[in-house]
C-alpha positions as CSV (number, residue, x, y, z in Angstrom):
1,X,-24.5,78.4,46.1
2,X,-26.7,81.0,44.5
3,X,-27.2,84.3,46.5
4,X,-30.0,86.6,45.6
5,X,-29.9,90.2,46.7
6,X,-31.8,93.4,46.1
7,X,-31.0,97.0,47.0
8,X,-27.3,96.3,47.0
9,X,-26.5,100.0,47.5
10,X,-23.0,99.9,45.8
11,X,-21.7,97.2,48.2
12,X,-18.8,94.9,47.1
13,X,-19.4,91.4,46.1
14,X,-16.8,90.2,48.7
15,X,-18.7,91.8,51.6
16,X,-21.9,90.2,50.5
17,X,-20.3,86.7,50.3
18,X,-18.7,87.1,53.7
19,X,-22.1,87.9,55.2
20,X,-23.3,84.6,53.7
21,X,-20.4,82.7,55.3
22,X,-18.3,82.4,52.1
23,X,-14.6,83.2,52.7
24,X,-12.7,81.3,50.0
25,X,-14.4,82.5,46.8
26,X,-11.9,83.5,44.1
27,X,-14.4,85.4,41.8
28,X,-18.1,85.4,41.3
29,X,-20.7,85.3,38.6
30,X,-23.0,88.4,39.0
31,X,-26.0,88.2,36.8
32,X,-24.1,85.7,34.6
33,X,-21.1,87.9,34.2
34,X,-17.8,87.2,35.8
35,X,-16.9,89.9,38.4
36,X,-14.0,90.4,40.6
37,X,-14.7,90.4,44.4
38,X,-14.2,94.1,44.8
39,X,-16.9,94.8,42.2
40,X,-19.6,97.0,43.6
41,X,-23.2,96.1,42.7
42,X,-25.4,98.7,41.2
43,X,-28.5,99.5,43.3
44,X,-31.0,99.1,40.5
45,X,-32.3,95.5,40.5
46,X,-32.3,92.1,42.0
47,X,-28.9,90.5,41.6
48,X,-27.9,86.8,41.4
49,X,-24.4,86.1,42.8
50,X,-22.7,82.7,42.3
51,X,-19.3,82.4,44.1
52,X,-16.6,80.4,42.2
53,X,-13.5,78.6,43.6
54,X,-11.0,76.1,42.1
55,X,-13.7,73.3,42.0
56,X,-15.2,75.3,39.1
57,X,-13.5,75.5,35.6
58,X,-13.7,79.3,35.4
59,X,-12.5,79.6,39.0
60,X,-9.5,77.5,38.1
61,X,-8.6,79.7,35.2
62,X,-8.8,82.8,37.4
63,X,-6.6,81.1,40.0
64,X,-4.1,80.1,37.3
65,X,-3.9,83.6,35.8
66,X,-3.5,85.1,39.3
67,X,-0.7,82.6,40.1
68,X,1.1,83.6,36.9
69,X,0.9,87.2,38.0
70,X,2.3,86.2,41.4
71,X,5.2,84.4,39.6
72,X,6.0,87.6,37.6
73,X,5.8,89.7,40.7
74,X,8.1,87.5,42.8
75,X,10.6,87.1,39.9
76,X,10.8,90.9,39.5
77,X,11.8,91.1,43.1
78,X,14.4,88.3,43.5
79,X,15.4,87.4,39.9
80,X,15.5,90.9,38.3
81,X,18.1,89.8,35.7
82,X,15.9,87.0,34.3
83,X,12.8,86.8,32.2
84,X,10.4,84.2,33.2
85,X,8.5,82.4,30.4
86,X,5.5,80.4,31.4
87,X,4.1,77.6,29.2
88,X,2.0,74.5,29.9
89,X,3.9,71.4,31.0
90,X,3.3,67.9,32.1
91,X,0.9,66.7,34.8
92,X,-1.6,69.6,34.5
93,X,1.1,72.0,35.6
94,X,2.9,75.1,34.2
95,X,6.5,75.1,33.2
96,X,8.6,78.1,34.1
97,X,11.8,78.6,32.0
98,X,14.3,81.4,32.5
99,X,16.1,83.7,30.0
100,X,19.0,86.0,30.8
101,X,18.0,89.5,30.0
102,X,21.5,90.6,29.0
103,X,22.4,87.6,26.7
104,X,18.8,86.6,25.8
105,X,19.8,83.0,26.3
106,X,17.9,80.4,28.2
107,X,19.5,79.3,31.5
108,X,18.9,76.2,33.6
109,X,17.0,76.8,36.8
110,X,19.0,75.8,39.9
111,X,17.8,74.8,43.3
112,X,18.7,78.3,44.4
113,X,16.5,79.8,41.7
114,X,13.6,77.6,42.9
115,X,14.2,78.5,46.6
116,X,14.4,82.2,46.0
117,X,11.3,82.3,43.8
118,X,9.2,80.2,46.1
119,X,10.2,82.2,49.2
120,X,9.3,85.4,47.5
121,X,5.9,84.0,46.3
122,X,5.1,82.7,49.8
123,X,6.1,86.0,51.4
124,X,3.8,88.0,49.0
125,X,0.9,85.5,49.8
126,X,1.5,85.9,53.5
127,X,1.2,89.7,53.3
128,X,-2.3,89.3,51.7
129,X,-1.7,92.3,49.5
130,X,-4.6,93.8,47.5
131,X,-4.5,93.4,43.7
132,X,-6.2,96.5,42.1
133,X,-7.5,96.8,38.6
134,X,-7.4,100.0,36.7
135,X,-8.3,100.7,33.1
136,X,-5.9,102.8,31.0
137,X,-5.5,103.6,27.3
138,X,-3.5,101.2,25.2
139,X,-1.1,104.0,24.6
140,X,-0.5,104.4,28.3
141,X,0.0,100.7,28.8
142,X,2.6,100.6,25.9
143,X,4.3,103.6,27.5
144,X,4.6,101.8,30.8
145,X,5.9,98.6,29.2
146,X,8.5,100.6,27.2
147,X,9.7,102.2,30.4
148,X,10.5,98.7,31.9
149,X,11.8,97.2,28.7
150,X,9.0,94.5,28.5
151,X,9.2,93.9,24.7
152,X,7.0,90.8,24.8
153,X,4.1,92.8,26.3
154,X,4.7,95.6,23.8
155,X,4.6,93.1,20.9
156,X,1.4,91.5,22.2
157,X,-0.5,94.8,22.9
158,X,0.3,96.1,19.5
159,X,-2.2,93.6,18.1
160,X,-4.9,94.3,20.6
161,X,-7.9,95.7,18.8
162,X,-9.4,97.5,21.8
163,X,-8.2,101.0,22.8
164,X,-8.1,100.2,26.5
165,X,-6.2,97.8,28.7
166,X,-6.9,96.5,32.2
167,X,-3.7,96.7,34.2
168,X,-3.4,95.1,37.6
169,X,-1.3,96.7,40.4
170,X,0.0,95.1,43.6
171,X,2.6,96.7,45.8
172,X,4.3,98.5,42.9
173,X,4.2,95.6,40.5
174,X,2.0,96.1,37.3
175,X,1.0,93.6,34.7
176,X,-1.8,92.6,32.4
177,X,-2.8,88.9,32.8
178,X,-5.4,88.7,30.0
179,X,-7.9,87.4,32.6
180,X,-10.0,88.2,35.6
181,X,-8.0,88.1,38.8
182,X,-8.4,87.4,42.5
183,X,-8.6,90.5,44.7
184,X,-5.7,89.8,47.1
185,X,-2.6,87.7,47.2
186,X,-3.6,85.8,50.3
187,X,-6.0,83.7,48.2
188,X,-3.0,82.2,46.3
189,X,-1.6,80.0,49.0
190,X,-2.0,76.7,47.3
191,X,0.7,75.7,44.8
192,X,3.6,73.4,44.4
193,X,7.0,74.5,42.9
194,X,9.4,71.7,41.8
195,X,12.6,71.6,39.8
196,X,12.0,70.1,36.3
197,X,15.0,70.5,34.0
198,X,15.6,73.0,32.4
199,X,13.1,75.0,34.5
200,X,10.5,74.7,37.3
201,X,7.2,73.0,37.4
202,X,4.3,74.9,39.0
203,X,1.2,72.9,40.0
204,X,-2.0,74.4,41.3
205,X,-5.6,73.3,42.2
206,X,-7.6,72.0,39.2
207,X,-11.4,71.8,38.8
208,X,-11.1,68.3,37.3
209,X,-9.4,67.2,40.5
210,X,-12.1,68.6,42.7
211,X,-10.3,71.8,43.4
212,X,-7.1,70.0,44.7
213,X,-3.6,70.1,43.4
214,X,-3.2,66.9,41.2
215,X,-0.5,64.4,42.0
216,X,2.7,64.7,40.0
217,X,3.1,62.3,37.0
218,X,6.4,62.3,35.2
219,X,4.9,61.6,31.7
220,X,8.3,61.3,30.0
221,X,7.0,60.7,26.5
222,X,4.7,63.6,26.6
223,X,7.4,65.8,28.2
224,X,9.8,65.0,25.4
225,X,7.1,65.9,22.8
226,X,6.4,69.3,24.6
227,X,10.2,70.0,24.6
228,X,10.5,69.1,20.9
229,X,7.6,71.4,20.0
230,X,9.0,74.3,22.1
231,X,12.4,74.0,20.4
232,X,10.8,74.1,16.9
233,X,8.7,77.1,17.8
234,X,11.8,78.8,19.1
235,X,13.8,77.8,16.0
236,X,11.4,79.2,13.5
237,X,10.3,82.2,15.5
238,X,6.7,81.2,16.2
239,X,6.7,81.4,20.0
240,X,4.0,84.0,20.5
241,X,0.9,85.5,18.9
242,X,2.9,88.5,17.9
243,X,5.4,86.2,16.1
244,X,2.5,84.6,14.2
245,X,1.3,88.0,13.2
246,X,4.8,89.1,12.2
247,X,5.5,86.1,10.1
248,X,2.1,86.5,8.3
249,X,2.7,90.2,7.6
250,X,6.3,89.7,6.5
251,X,6.1,86.5,4.4
252,X,2.4,86.1,3.7
253,X,-0.1,83.4,4.5
254,X,1.3,80.8,2.1
255,X,4.7,80.7,3.8
256,X,3.2,80.7,7.3
257,X,0.9,77.8,6.5
258,X,3.7,76.0,4.5
259,X,6.2,76.1,7.4
260,X,3.6,74.7,9.9
261,X,2.5,72.0,7.5
262,X,6.1,71.1,6.8
263,X,6.7,70.5,10.5
264,X,3.6,68.4,10.7
265,X,4.8,66.3,7.7
266,X,8.2,65.9,9.4
267,X,6.4,64.2,12.3
268,X,4.6,61.8,9.9
269,X,8.0,60.8,8.5
270,X,9.5,60.2,11.9
271,X,6.5,58.0,12.8
272,X,6.9,56.2,9.4
273,X,10.5,55.5,10.3
274,X,9.4,54.0,13.6
275,X,6.9,51.8,11.9
276,X,9.4,50.6,9.3
277,X,11.8,49.6,12.0
278,X,9.1,47.3,13.4
279,X,7.2,46.4,10.2
280,X,8.1,42.8,10.3
281,X,6.0,42.2,13.4
282,X,3.8,45.3,13.8
283,X,0.2,44.5,12.8
284,X,-1.7,47.2,14.6
285,X,-1.3,51.0,14.8
286,X,-3.4,52.2,17.8
287,X,-4.2,55.9,17.7
288,X,-5.7,57.7,20.8
289,X,-6.1,61.3,21.9
290,X,-8.6,63.7,23.4
291,X,-11.6,65.3,21.7
292,X,-10.8,67.4,18.6
293,X,-7.2,66.3,18.3
294,X,-7.8,65.4,14.6
295,X,-7.5,61.7,15.1
296,X,-9.7,60.8,12.1
297,X,-7.8,62.9,9.5
298,X,-4.5,61.9,11.1
299,X,-5.4,58.2,10.6
300,X,-6.4,58.7,7.0
301,X,-3.3,60.6,6.2
302,X,-1.1,58.0,8.0
303,X,-2.7,55.3,5.8
304,X,-1.6,57.3,2.7
305,X,1.9,57.5,4.0
306,X,2.1,53.8,4.6
307,X,0.8,53.2,1.1
308,X,3.8,55.1,-0.2
309,X,5.9,52.4,1.5
310,X,4.2,49.7,-0.5
311,X,1.8,48.5,2.1
312,X,-2.0,48.9,2.1
313,X,-3.4,49.3,5.6
314,X,-7.0,48.9,6.7
315,X,-8.4,51.7,8.9
316,X,-10.9,50.9,11.6
317,X,-12.8,53.2,14.0
318,X,-13.4,52.0,17.5
319,X,-16.7,53.9,17.4
320,X,-18.1,51.1,15.3
321,X,-17.8,48.8,18.3
322,X,-20.3,50.8,20.4
323,X,-23.0,48.6,21.9
324,X,-26.6,49.6,21.0
325,X,-27.7,52.8,22.8
326,X,-30.4,50.9,24.7
327,X,-27.7,48.8,26.3
328,X,-25.2,51.6,27.0
329,X,-24.2,52.2,30.6
330,X,-25.8,55.1,32.5
331,X,-23.7,57.4,34.7
332,X,-24.5,58.6,38.2
333,X,-26.3,61.6,36.7
334,X,-28.7,59.4,34.8
335,X,-27.1,60.2,31.4
336,X,-25.8,57.7,28.9
337,X,-22.0,57.6,29.3
338,X,-20.5,57.4,25.8
339,X,-17.0,58.1,27.1
340,X,-16.5,55.0,29.2
341,X,-14.8,52.0,27.7
342,X,-17.7,49.9,28.9
343,X,-19.7,51.5,26.0
344,X,-17.7,49.3,23.7
345,X,-18.1,45.6,22.9
346,X,-14.6,44.8,24.0
347,X,-14.7,41.0,23.6
348,X,-15.8,41.4,20.0
349,X,-13.2,44.1,19.3
350,X,-10.3,42.2,20.8
351,X,-11.4,39.0,18.9
352,X,-11.4,41.0,15.7
353,X,-8.0,42.6,16.3
354,X,-6.5,39.2,16.9
355,X,-8.0,37.7,13.8
356,X,-7.1,40.7,11.6
357,X,-3.6,40.6,13.0
358,X,-3.4,37.0,11.9
359,X,-4.5,38.0,8.4
360,X,-7.8,36.3,8.6
361,X,-10.9,37.6,6.8
362,X,-13.1,39.3,9.4
363,X,-16.5,40.9,9.2
364,X,-16.3,44.1,11.2
365,X,-19.5,46.0,12.4
366,X,-20.5,49.6,11.7
367,X,-22.4,51.9,14.2
368,X,-25.3,53.9,12.8
369,X,-25.4,57.1,15.0
370,X,-28.8,58.0,13.5
371,X,-30.3,54.6,14.5
372,X,-28.1,54.5,17.6
373,X,-27.3,50.9,17.1
374,X,-24.7,48.6,15.4
375,X,-25.4,47.5,11.9
376,X,-23.8,45.2,9.3
377,X,-20.3,46.5,8.4
378,X,-17.5,45.4,6.0
379,X,-15.7,42.1,5.3
380,X,-12.0,42.9,5.7
381,X,-9.1,40.8,4.6
382,X,-5.7,42.4,5.3
383,X,-3.0,42.0,2.8
384,X,0.0,39.9,4.0
385,X,2.1,42.1,6.4
386,X,-0.2,45.1,6.1
387,X,-1.0,46.9,9.4
388,X,-4.5,47.7,10.8
389,X,-4.9,51.4,11.8
390,X,-7.2,51.6,14.8
391,X,-8.5,55.0,15.8
392,X,-10.4,55.8,19.0
393,X,-10.2,57.4,22.4
394,X,-9.7,54.1,24.1
395,X,-7.0,52.7,21.8
396,X,-4.3,52.9,24.4
397,X,-6.3,51.6,27.3
398,X,-4.7,48.5,28.9
399,X,-8.0,46.6,28.4
400,X,-7.0,46.8,24.7
401,X,-3.2,46.7,24.7
402,X,-2.8,44.1,27.5
403,X,-4.6,41.5,25.4
404,X,-2.0,41.9,22.6
405,X,1.7,41.3,22.6
406,X,3.4,44.7,22.3
407,X,5.5,43.6,19.4
408,X,2.2,43.4,17.4
409,X,1.2,47.0,18.0
410,X,2.5,50.6,17.7
411,X,0.8,53.2,19.9
412,X,0.3,56.8,18.9
413,X,-1.0,59.6,21.1
414,X,-2.2,62.7,19.2
415,X,-3.2,66.1,20.6
416,X,-2.6,69.8,19.9
417,X,0.4,70.6,22.2
418,X,0.3,74.3,22.0
419,X,3.6,76.1,22.8
420,X,2.5,79.6,21.8
421,X,2.0,82.4,24.2
422,X,0.5,85.9,24.2
423,X,3.5,87.2,26.1
424,X,6.1,85.7,28.5
425,X,3.6,85.2,31.3
426,X,0.4,84.3,29.4
427,X,0.5,80.9,27.4
428,X,-2.3,79.8,25.1
429,X,-4.6,77.2,26.6
430,X,-4.3,73.7,25.1
431,X,-7.9,73.1,26.1
432,X,-9.3,76.3,24.6
433,X,-7.7,75.4,21.3
434,X,-9.5,72.0,21.2
435,X,-12.8,73.7,22.3
436,X,-12.6,76.2,19.5
437,X,-11.9,73.4,17.0
438,X,-14.9,71.4,18.3
439,X,-17.2,74.4,18.2
440,X,-16.4,75.0,14.5
441,X,-16.7,71.3,13.6
442,X,-19.9,70.6,15.6
443,X,-21.6,73.5,13.9
444,X,-20.5,72.5,10.5
445,X,-21.2,68.8,10.7
446,X,-24.0,68.5,13.2
447,X,-25.5,72.0,13.1
448,X,-24.8,72.3,16.8
449,X,-24.6,75.7,18.4
450,X,-21.6,77.0,20.2
451,X,-23.7,77.3,23.3
452,X,-24.5,73.6,23.3
453,X,-20.9,72.6,22.6
454,X,-19.6,74.7,25.4
455,X,-22.3,73.4,27.8
456,X,-21.3,69.7,27.1
457,X,-17.5,70.4,27.3
458,X,-17.2,69.8,31.0
459,X,-18.5,66.2,30.5
460,X,-16.2,65.7,27.6
461,X,-13.2,66.8,29.7
462,X,-14.3,64.6,32.6
463,X,-14.3,61.6,30.3
464,X,-10.8,62.5,29.0
465,X,-9.3,62.6,32.5
466,X,-10.9,59.2,33.3
467,X,-10.4,57.4,30.0
468,X,-7.6,59.0,27.9
469,X,-4.9,60.9,29.9
470,X,-4.1,58.1,32.3
471,X,-2.9,55.9,29.4
472,X,-1.1,58.5,27.2
473,X,2.3,57.1,28.3
474,X,1.4,53.8,26.7
475,X,2.2,55.5,23.4
476,X,5.3,54.8,21.4
477,X,5.0,58.1,19.6
478,X,3.4,61.4,20.6
479,X,2.2,63.5,17.7
480,X,1.5,67.2,18.0
481,X,-1.5,68.1,15.8
482,X,-1.3,71.8,16.6
483,X,-0.6,74.1,13.6
484,X,0.6,77.6,14.6
485,X,-1.6,79.2,12.0
486,X,-4.8,77.4,12.9
487,X,-6.4,80.1,15.0
488,X,-6.1,82.4,11.9
489,X,-8.1,79.8,10.0
490,X,-10.6,79.0,12.7
491,X,-11.3,82.7,13.6
492,X,-13.6,83.5,10.7
493,X,-15.8,80.4,11.6
494,X,-15.7,80.6,15.4
495,X,-16.3,84.3,16.1
496,X,-19.8,84.5,14.6
497,X,-20.8,81.3,16.5
498,X,-19.4,82.6,19.8
499,X,-20.9,86.1,19.3
500,X,-24.4,84.5,19.0
501,X,-24.2,83.1,22.5
502,X,-26.7,85.1,24.6
503,X,-25.4,87.1,27.6
504,X,-28.0,85.3,29.7
505,X,-26.6,81.8,28.7
506,X,-24.5,79.8,31.2
507,X,-22.1,79.4,28.3
508,X,-21.6,83.2,27.9
509,X,-18.6,83.5,30.2
510,X,-16.6,80.9,28.2
511,X,-17.8,82.3,24.9
512,X,-16.8,85.8,25.9
513,X,-13.3,84.7,26.9
514,X,-12.7,82.9,23.6
515,X,-13.9,85.9,21.6
516,X,-11.3,88.1,23.4
517,X,-8.6,85.6,22.7
518,X,-9.4,85.1,19.0
519,X,-9.3,88.8,18.3
520,X,-5.5,88.8,18.5
521,X,-5.2,86.7,15.4
522,X,-5.4,87.8,11.8
523,X,-7.6,85.9,9.4
524,X,-6.0,84.0,6.5
525,X,-7.5,83.0,3.2
526,X,-8.5,79.3,3.3
527,X,-7.4,78.6,-0.2
528,X,-3.7,78.5,1.0
529,X,-4.5,75.6,3.4
530,X,-3.8,72.2,1.9
531,X,-6.8,69.9,1.4
532,X,-5.2,67.2,3.4
533,X,-4.3,69.4,6.4
534,X,-5.4,68.3,9.9
535,X,-7.2,71.6,10.3
536,X,-9.5,70.8,7.4
537,X,-11.3,68.3,9.7
538,X,-12.8,71.3,11.5
539,X,-13.2,74.0,8.8
540,X,-14.2,71.7,6.0
541,X,-12.8,71.2,2.5
542,X,-10.8,68.1,3.4
543,X,-9.9,65.8,0.6
544,X,-10.7,62.9,2.9
545,X,-14.4,63.9,3.3
């Protein structure tokens, strides 16, 4: 709904929305800028107001940030001896873990912990308390956080480039959520809090689920990978943006990059061991993952690793099995749907996988994206016992895997599983990391503007939820493609592109949010980044190009 109003006379956005029958908005776009509901409109022009709720991506982000604020407020009341650390978990949820303030050790959340925290959250919501924003100097904010011993907030703010901070107050609780917020606690009545060893799992409404709380999926393989990545970040002291800055300043860019690349290489070796244990029968390695996960570079580097074992794999991209554009399926919106598995010639693909697995010479196609049609490809003849590496978003779809005996294939799911936070209550978004990667790569390889990439991102995400995430648990190995230093490398490329997005563009809100986030990272010299690094797929200079 788009509301147009003139002569606002300093009235609040919330009052105008109520007059138009809108009671459940979380925030609003006012003249293409996000504004909290207590924002008063200047009486100087005609204003366009667009209310947002959890069915909108930006609305979901505001709800999530406000919910994290609510967790911190409730924990301060009923769990005063514990620090709550919030990260992203399985099933589109947030994982809450707890640290004893006195011993600085993680503890396991009990049923009593969950009950006390949820009761406090529900009580605060029921009181419908106002959440008030005030702008203070960074020095004042640091002084406040020192007074309550919040070292994580102090560390984060010390790298903030601006001289002011927006603190949010509610019934004596004060915090900075690095986001816009809802105006009152009564709007935060939709969440689910469950025990999930060693912490609690907090679910909330998501835009990709139509503004509803998604059903809980256990995702055991993905959960184990997230746990492994959290433990590594904790072990090497790279749990926060402040940690990344500290390691960079203390040891230099070469060591920061080197330790991250070493962890990445360790994952390759573990995957290599898994392959070798099944090498006598494994003929296909199927690689899937969402957009900008670095699938292509990963597949090429995996091929090199397997060559060091004395085998010579063939690498195939599922993109080469697209049907001609004129035959591609059209979605309900009238657009060609490139994300659906129906866009692939599955009978031909499955036939080729079976023949290649049997070691038979096979002529595979190529897809010319300029001509938008399939053209003559390559004649492939696998060496005896050598696997075929298949890379594509649908590689783990049952329509692929069910046609092949599992002993013939090894499934790999790759994505950046970010386990880095700004402070205890503010984790980095996994989705934003991939979006920044894609903005940089699309501009470099396709001359695509940041605005265009952002505007198509919702469709990309929709395709991921329909075609990729439901099948991630078909993987035998989950690979984390996130490198803790990567924002330091992407920053110099992304910031100019994002700054160019006009304030009148529908992409401006997202661009502005990403700009604020990137400013916390230092820039590193690119010559210290290895030529075979996964991040080279985005910034350029890859030895595989």
